[in-house]
C-alpha positions as CSV (number, residue, x, y, z in Angstrom):
1,M,-8.0,167.7,-176.5
2,H,-5.4,169.7,-174.6
3,L,-2.5,171.1,-176.5
4,E,0.2,169.6,-174.2
5,T,-1.3,166.1,-174.7
6,I,-1.1,166.5,-178.5
7,I,2.5,167.7,-178.2
8,I,3.4,164.8,-176.0
9,G,1.9,162.3,-178.4
10,V,3.6,163.8,-181.5
11,M,7.0,163.9,-179.6
12,A,6.5,160.3,-178.5
13,S,5.9,159.2,-182.0
14,I,9.0,161.2,-183.2
15,L,10.9,159.5,-180.5
16,V,9.8,156.0,-181.6
17,L,10.1,156.5,-185.3
18,G,13.4,158.4,-185.0
19,S,14.9,155.7,-182.8
20,A,13.9,153.1,-185.4
21,I,15.5,154.9,-188.2
22,T,18.6,155.6,-186.2
23,Y,18.8,151.9,-185.3
24,F,18.3,150.6,-188.9
25,A,20.9,153.2,-190.1
26,F,23.3,151.8,-187.4
27,K,22.7,148.3,-188.6
28,A,23.3,149.2,-192.2
29,Y,26.4,151.1,-191.2
30,R,27.8,148.1,-189.3
31,R,27.1,145.8,-192.2
32,T,28.6,148.0,-194.9
33,G,31.0,150.4,-193.1
34,D,29.8,153.2,-195.3
35,P,30.6,156.6,-193.8
36,S,27.5,158.2,-195.3
37,L,25.3,155.7,-193.3
38,R,27.2,156.6,-190.1
39,G,26.5,160.2,-190.8
40,L,22.8,159.3,-191.5
41,M,22.7,157.5,-188.2
42,I,24.2,160.3,-186.2
43,G,22.0,162.9,-187.9
44,F,18.8,161.1,-187.1
45,G,20.1,160.5,-183.6
46,F,20.3,164.3,-183.1
47,V,16.9,164.8,-184.5
48,T,15.4,162.2,-182.2
49,L,17.3,163.6,-179.2
50,G,15.9,167.0,-180.0
51,A,12.4,165.7,-179.4
52,L,13.4,163.7,-176.2
53,F,15.5,166.6,-174.7
54,G,12.9,169.3,-175.6
55,G,10.1,167.3,-174.0
56,I,12.2,166.4,-170.9
57,A,13.1,170.1,-170.4
58,H,9.4,171.1,-170.6
59,Q,7.7,168.3,-168.7
60,L,10.4,167.3,-166.1
61,L,12.4,170.4,-165.6
62,E,9.5,172.6,-165.9
63,V,11.0,175.2,-168.3
64,G,8.7,177.0,-170.6
65,L,7.3,175.5,-173.7
66,D,9.2,177.9,-175.8
67,V,12.5,176.8,-174.3
68,G,11.6,173.2,-175.0
69,V,10.8,174.1,-178.6
70,V,14.1,176.0,-179.0
71,I,16.0,172.9,-177.6
72,N,14.1,170.7,-180.0
73,A,14.7,173.1,-183.0
74,V,18.4,173.4,-182.4
75,L,19.1,169.7,-182.1
76,T,16.8,169.1,-185.2
77,A,18.8,171.7,-187.2
78,V,22.1,170.0,-186.1
79,G,20.8,166.7,-187.0
80,F,19.6,167.8,-190.5
81,S,23.0,169.5,-191.1
82,I,24.7,166.2,-190.4
83,I,22.3,164.3,-192.6
84,T,22.9,166.9,-195.4
85,Y,26.6,166.4,-195.0
86,S,26.3,162.7,-195.1
87,L,24.6,162.9,-198.5
88,F,27.8,164.4,-200.0
89,L,30.1,161.6,-198.6
90,E,31.3,159.0,-201.1
């Protein structure tokens, strides 16, 4: 199997699963109004967008794979920072 095909498959699964987690966190936030769930939703949204934007940059904008990985990594780091912060909210 070609490496790009594997990357596309993995990123697609991250997009689907990340979107599901973001959606369920949104529903929980709307139901409870808990700010930590809002942070969780936003954090997972950034992680999911990292996979989406990194893939779009590489596949559609034809930037190098390394640039796509950097875009993905930056948005993932931002997302995990937000998730970590949300764990400290009361």
